N, C-alpha and C positions, 0 to 999 in steps of 0.2 A: 243800479246797473240798467241799461237797456243793451237789447240784442246788438253785436258788435258786426255780423256777417251783412255785406250786401244780399240783394237776392239770390240766394243761390239752394242748388239743392243737396238736402241731406238724406243721404238713403245709402245702400250696400256698395254704392262704387265711389271712388275719391271725387271731392268737392274739386270741380272745377270752374269755382266761380272767377270770371276772369278779371283782372285790374283793369283789362281796359274799358269796362264799362262805367258812363259816370256814376258817380256815388250821388242814390236819389237826395233831394232836397224838401220833397214833401211827399205825404203816404199816398201812392197809385194801388190799388186791387188789379189781378188780371181776373176778370170777368171769362169764363168759358162761354158764355153765352148771357143774352138778356136777361135781369134780375127778374124774372118770373114768378118768384115764388110767395107765399102769401105774405102780408103785412104784419109785422110785429113791433108792439111795444113795450119800451123795456122802462121801467119806471125806478132810477136809481136814489137810495136812501143816505143818509151819511149819518144816521143814527147808529150806534156800537151794537152789536148783540157780545156774547160772551165769549168767544171761540176767535182766537189768532191765527195766521198766518205765518210760521215762523221759518225759520231760513232752513231747521229742520226737518221740513216738511216735504222739503226735495232730497232726496238721497240715492246713494250708489250701495248695493250690497252684492258681494263676489263668494264665492267662494275661499273656503279660510287658506288653502293651498294658492293663493295668487299672493299671499304673504313672500312667498318664495321668487316671485317674479320680478326680477332685478327694474322693470322698465317701472316700478312704483317711484323710482329715484325720479325727482324731478330734470334732473340733470340727463337722464337714458331716455325720455321719451315728452313727448305732449300731453301727457294724461292730466298734468296740472291745469295745463290750458282748458283742459275742457271740463275740466271739475270746475275752476275758476268762473267759467262762463255761466255755470249755474250758483252762483253766489258762494255760500259756505257750506257745502253742502252736507248730509249725513254719510259718514264712509258705515258699513256693517261689515265684518268676515265671519261666514259660517257658512252654512249649506250643506248637502249632505256630507262633501269631501270632510266635513269634521271631524267626524265620527267614523269615518271609514279609511280615510288616506294619509291626513297629517300628521308625522313624527315631528314632537316637538322637543329640541333639547338645547341644552345651554355648556352641555360639556363634553360634546363632539362623539357622544354614542350613534352606533349605527342602527338603521332601520331593523326589523323585526321581517319585514315583508317589501320585496323587489320594488312593487308599487306604489311603496309610500313617498308621501313627501315631505324632506326635511325645511322643518321651520326652524331658526334659528334668533338670536337676539338681537343679530345683524340685520334681520330681515326689518323688525321690529323699529331699529334705528331706522332704516329706510324709509321705512312708512310714517315715521315722527317727523323726517324730512319733508315728506308730501304734504301731512298734515299743517305745518308750519306755512307752508308753500298757500296754501288753501283755505288755511283760515277750521276745517272741516274738526267736527267732533267726532268718534270713534264708537264701536260696541265691539265686541271682541268675543269672540266662542272660543269655549273651553273644551278641550275632547272628553266624551263621556261615554262612546260607543266600547270603550273597555275602561275598566273599572282599574285607573291608575292615577290615585288622589297627588302622589308625592309630584307626581310630573305635570297634573293639571295645576297642584300650585306654584310650582317651580314659571310656568308658563303666563298666569297671572302675577305673580309676583314682578316678572320682567314687565308686562306688558302695563301696570300702575306703576313702575318707575321709570320704563323709555318713555313711555305717550301722555305721562303727568295728567295736569287738566283737562287734555281733548279726550282722554280716556271717560265716556258715562256711562259704561255698563258692561259688565262682564256675562256672557250665556254660557251656564254649565249644560253642555250638551247643543245639538240639534234635532226638534222634532223627535224627541225621546220617547212619544207616543208610536212610533213608527219603527223603532228599532228593531221589531222580531218580524219585520213585513220585508219579505224577500224579494220583492218585483221593484224594493227602492233600488236607484241605482246605486251598486256596490254591495248591495244584498242585507242581510240583517244582520244585526252585530251581536244581538242576545237572545238566550234563547225563551220558551213559552212560558216559562215562571216571571219575567219581566210585568212589571205594571206600576201604578201610579204608588203604590207603599214601597217598593222597592227604590222609583225614581227619587221618592223624597229624601229615605234613608238616606241616598249618593250625595244628593244635593246639598242634605245638610254636613253631611259628611265634608264634601268637598267647603263649601261656604265655612263651615268652621275654622276649617285648616287655613283659608287664603285668609282669613281675620285675623288669626294671631300672627300672621306676616305682615299685614298690611290693613289695618283695620276701618280701614275707611273708606276700600274698595266698594264700588256699586254693582251690585247684582241685579240681573234682569233675568227673565224666566217667564212661560217655557217654551218659547217660541214654537208656539202649535197653532192650530186651528180647532182644535177642542176644546169646549168649556171646562171640561172635568179636570182636564190637567191645568187649566190656567186658576182652579181654584184649588187644587194641590199643591202649585206653587204657592200661591197667596197667603193658604194657612198654614206652609212649612214655617221652621224654627229660623228660617236662612234671614239674618239681618242687615238691615241698609240695602233693603231693595228700592230699587231705582225705579222700576216701572213694569207693566205687563210687557211683554211682545206677545204680538199673534204675526201667523203667517195666512195670508191669502192670496190666490189670484183670481184672476175676472171669469177666464173661461179656464174649466179644467172638465168636462165632459168629453175626454179626447175622441169617443168613437159616435158622436154627436156630428153632425151639419146642420141640423136644425134650427131655420133662424123665422124668429126670433127663439133663442136659444142658449144654453151655456158653455156648446162646442167653442171651440178654436175655428170661427168663419169672423171675418173681419166686420160685419152688419152686427154680429153681435158685441162689439166692444163697445157701439153708439146707439143701438138701440136703447128705449126708454127702462127695457128689462134690466139691463146691468144696469142702473142708480137703483133699482128697486132690491136687487142682489146684492148690491156693497152695501147698502144701508141694512138689510138685513144679517149679514156675516159678519161686517165690521159693528154693529151693534151688539151682536155676542161677546166680544171681544170688549168694548165698550160697558157693555152693562156689569164685567164680571171686574174690569180695572175698576169702576166705580165700587163697586161692592168693597173692593180690598182696598181706596184711598189710593189708589196709584195711576200715575197718566199712561195711557193706551199709544203704544209705542208698534207702529207695524213694519216690523223689521226685514220681512220677503215678502215681493209681492209683486205683480206684474202682467203681461197679457195673457199670458196661460202658462200653465203648468206641465202642457203635455210635452211629451218628447219628443226627439225628432226633429227635422228641418220644417217645420211650420213655418210659413213666411208671410203669417198674420202680422208679426209685429213688421213686416215692410212695408205695408199698407200705411195710404197716408190717414186712414181711420184711426191707426195706432197713434196718429199725435194728436188728434182730435181727443180720442179716449184719455191720454195721458194728461192733458191740460184738463180737464173734464173732472177726472178721476183724485185727479191729486187735491183740487181744489175740493170738492168733493168729502173726499176724508177727513180733510181739515173743518170743515165745517160740521162734520160729525162729531168730533172731539179729537180724533188722530194728532199726538204731537209731534211725532217720528216718524217717516217713513223712506222706506229702501227698495228701489226697486231692484229685483235679479239680476244682476250681470254679471260677462266674463269679459277675460282681455283676450278672447280666440279670435280667429278668423270671420270675415265677414261673410266668406264664401264656405258654407258648412259648418260655420259655427253655432252658439245658441243664439234664436231669432229673437226670442223675448230679450236682449241685453242691447241696453242703451247704448253701447259703444260697442267696438269691435276693430279689427286689425286689416286693413284691406291689404296686405301681402297674398301673393300665391297660399292656398291652403297646405297649412305642412310648412309652410317658412313665417318668419317673423319680421316685423318690422317697428322701427319707434316710433311712429304715428298715428294717433288712432283716430277715427272719426264716428260721426254721433248718428246713430239711427233716427228714422223719424221721431218716435217718440221721445226722443231727446228734445228735440225741437220742440215739441210741444211742450215738453216740462220747462225747456230753458225760457219761455214766451213768460213765465211765471213770477220770473226774478223780480218785475217792478212790484208785485204785491207783498214782498218778503216784509217783515215789519207790522203789517199791518192788522187792524181787525175788521173781522167780518162784517157786514152793514147787510140790509135785506134787500134786494133786487127784484122786483117781479118781472115778469116775463109773459105777454100775453097775445095768443098769436103767435104765426112764424112757424108753425110746426115742430119737427124737431132741432128745438133751438133751449140753450142754456145759457146764464148769467151768473157772476160771483162780482163782488165788490167789497173790494176793503178800504177803510181810511185809514191816513197815515198823518205824520208830521204834523202832528196836535192839530188834527181836522185841516189842515189848509191842502191836503191832496188825498184826491179819492183814485181808485185804478178799478176800473171795471174790466173783466174779460167774457167774454161772449162766444159762444161756442154752437156754429151753425153746422149741426150735424146733416140738414138737409142737403142731397146729393148734388154735386154742381154737374154730376152726369145727365141729371133729370134738369136741374132750374139751375140756373146759374145763378142766381142770389136773392135775398129777401129786403123787400123796404123795411128799414127799421127806424122808429122815431125813438130816439132816447131821450127820456125827461130828466134833467140835471138838477139836483138841488140847487135852489137861490144863489146866486155868485157865483156857480164852477163854470167853468168852459176848459173845451178840450185842449190840451196842448201838445199831444203827441198823440202816435197811434203808431203800433205796431202788429203783424200777421202772419199764421206759418196757414198756407194753404194748399192742395192739391186741384189735379184736373176732375179728381172722383173721390170718392170715398177708399175705393179698393185701387188705387191707382197704386204702382208700388215702385217703391225707391224715387217718389216723384214730389216728395211734401218741400216747398219752396220756402223761403223766410222773406217777409219784407221788415228791414227794418226801424224802429220808431223814428217816426219823421212827424214833423207838423202836416195838419190836414192842408191842402188846396183851398185857393179861394173858394172853388166851386169842386162838389161832391155830385156824383151820380144818385138819383132819388126818382125811384119812379111808384113812388106811394098814390094814395089817394090825393092826399096834398102837394102839389107839387112843384112847391118850394122847397128846393134844396137847403141844407147846411143849418145852420145856427138861427133859430127865429131874433124877433127883435132886444128881446131881454137876454139871449145868447143863453136860455135855458135850454131848449131842446134843441137836437141834433137830429136832422133827416137823413140818414144817408142808404145806400143800399148796401148789404154787405156779401162778400162772396160767398156759397155756398161752400162745403166744403173744408170750412175754415174753423181760424180759432185766433180773434183778434182783441188787442187789449187796448183802451181807452185813460188815455192818464187826463185825470183832468184836474185842475187848481183852481183857487181862489181869485176872482180879479181883483 
C-alpha cells in the first residue's frame, strides 16, 4: 500500500486538498530554501537482521469507553477508511477509564454511578464490523478497578465469542500499579493495601475463571511501565499468556520546558536524546519480556502523557517523531505498538490523538481526520512485512534511516528522517548507496516548513523520481550513477522520506 493523498495538509483543521490540483506523476519536493545543510551518506544493506516490521507495529489505542461510540460502525463514519490507510493496524481498548468509568453488562443492568459508560455485547458486535473492514487485531481491557470477577469474566467471554480470531489479548486491568494514586484522571480505585501481591491474587482469580469458560483466551499484562509489576505478571500462575504489555510516553516531565529534555516541547521529540530515552525505557520492557519468554507489546504510547491541551502533537516534529519512533521501537524488538488516541474534538480534545473530530467543540461529526503524527505513521505502510537490514548514516546532522527487505529479497524500503530544521536550512545533500542491482522505483514524503510548524504537515504521495533531481553536494552529478547503485539527491529538512527500491 502507498499513500493515497495528494499533497495536502494533515492538521487540526479539515483537509482542504483541492480536486482541481493536477495529480502528480513524479516525486517533487517543496524546499523552504536552498539545501545548504551538511552532506550525508547512507549505506543501504539488503542483509537481514532478526527483527521484523509487522502490521501490528502500527496501531491505535483508545479508551475502553469508546466501545460505546456508535461511530466505530463502518456505516456510521470514515474511521474504517483512516484505519485502512494504516494497513491493518493494531487496535487496543483500555486506558484509565477502563477501571473508573466503564460499566459492562450483558443483561441490561444499570450502572451504579451516573458518570459510568455502559458497554454491551452490541458494542462488541459493532467493533467486529470495524475489525472485519480493516483486518485489524484487537486487545481488550477487562476492568479490575473494582473487584468483580463475575462481571469481568462475562465481558471476556463475550469478547472471545464475538471478536473470534481477531482478539489477540485480554488485559486484566489498566496500569494496576497506579490504582492508589489520587491524581490519576478519575482518581484512585483501591485503598493503600493494594500491592503487587494483591494484584497477582486477583489476576489469577480472573484468569482461572476466564479459562474455565474459554480455555484458549489469550491473556496479556500488566499494562504498566514498572519492571517489578512486569515480573509479577510474568511469574503469576495465569496460563496462556500471549505477551508482556508495557506503557511508555516519549515526553513525561510535564513541568519541564528544558530542551533537550523530557518535557512536552516539540524539539524534545526529535532531539537525539529522545532515541536514547526510548532505548533505555523500552529496553526495560524487552529485558523482562525476554526473561519471561514472551513478546513485548507496547500497548499504550504517544508523544506525551501530560494532561491538558498541550499542542506539541500538532507540530510537524510529531510527524517526524512518529515515523522514527515507530521504526526504532520495532528494531528494539517491540512486536505490537498502539498510540493512545481518542475520538474527540480536534479543538480542545486530547492533542496526543492520531485522529480527531473536526466538528465544533461539544458537537460530533461522522468524519474523522488525522493529525500530523498520523501522516508520519502512515508513511511507513510500505515497510509492513519487511525484515530490517542495516543502514549506516554518515554525516547529515540530525538524520536517521531504516531499511527493510521484503518480497523474497526483491524489494528494499528505506525511510530517511531528516529532522534538521527547515527554518534554518532547506535541506541536505544525500548520497544513498544501494546494494548492487537495486534502483529507486518510487518515493513518498511528509514534510513541513519547520519542525515546530503547527497543523502544516504536508504529504507528497509515492511517485517515480523525475529525470533530474536537485543535488547540491560536493559531487555535482545528481541522480543515479552509471551503475545505478548510488542516488544523489537533496532531501528537504523537516521531512521523512520513503524510498522503495526494486531489483532490476
